[in-house]
C-alpha positions in Angstrom: 0.1 0.0 -0.1 1.1 3.5 -1.0 0.0 6.8 -0.5 1.4 10.1 -0.6 0.1 11.7 2.4 2.1 13.0 5.3 1.9 10.4 8.2 2.6 10.6 11.7 3.6 8.7 14.5 1.2 7.4 17.1 0.6 5.2 20.4 -2.7 3.3 21.1 -3.3 0.6 23.4 -4.5 -3.1 21.6 -5.2 -6.4 23.9 -2.9 -9.0 23.1 -5.3 -11.1 21.5 -6.2 -8.2 18.5 -2.3 -7.7 18.1 -1.6 -11.4 17.0 -4.4 -11.3 15.0 -3.4 -8.3 13.7 -0.1 -9.3 13.1 -1.0 -12.4 11.6 -2.9 -10.8 9.2 -1.4 -8.4 8.1 1.4 -11.5 7.3 -1.0 -13.1 5.2 -2.1 -10.4 3.3 1.4 -9.2 2.8 1.3 -5.4 4.7 3.0 -3.9 7.0 1.0 -3.6 10.3 1.1 0.2 10.2 -0.9 -0.3 6.2 -3.6 -3.1 7.9 -4.5 -0.7 10.8 -4.3 2.3 8.0 -7.2 0.1 5.9 -9.1 -1.1 8.8 -9.7 2.6 10.6 -10.3 3.8 6.5 -13.0 1.1 5.9 -14.0 1.8 9.4 -14.6 5.6 9.0 -16.1 4.9 5.5 -19.3 3.2 7.4 -20.3 6.5 9.5 -20.6 9.6 6.7 -21.5 11.8 8.6 -18.2 14.8 8.9 -16.4 13.5 12.2 -15.9 17.3 13.1 -18.9 18.2 12.6 -19.9 15.4 15.5 -17.4 16.8 17.5 -18.5 20.7 17.3 -21.5 19.4 18.5 -20.3 17.6 21.4 -18.0 20.6 22.2 -20.7 22.9 21.7 -22.6 21.2 25.3 -19.5 20.0 26.8 -15.8 22.1 27.5 -13.0 20.5 26.3 -10.8 22.1 29.1 -8.7 19.3 30.5 -8.3 19.2 34.0 -4.8 20.5 35.3 -4.5 18.0 37.9 -5.1 15.1 34.9 -2.5 17.0 32.6 0.1 17.0 35.4 -0.2 13.7 35.7 -0.1 13.4 31.7 2.8 15.2 31.1 4.7 13.5 33.9 4.0 9.6 32.5 5.4 11.1 29.1 9.0 9.5 28.9 11.6 11.5 27.1 12.0 9.3 24.0 12.1 11.9 21.0 9.7 11.2 18.1 
């Protein structure tokens, strides 16, 4: 799978059985895990024709998007010094 778009590195938590199954499928299809995850997310998003940004805008019209300062402090302290 080749694309001409900019990519980012992200970190997600996936259960070991799901990871193992995805790894097996990726090898079977001749894809990298990144390619498989990109295809899976793209396919999933295609099932929802509504613009996700519009959905989030409606949520944040009613809910604050502010992060609790205590939670923000914990998140910052949990980060390691690895360069991405």
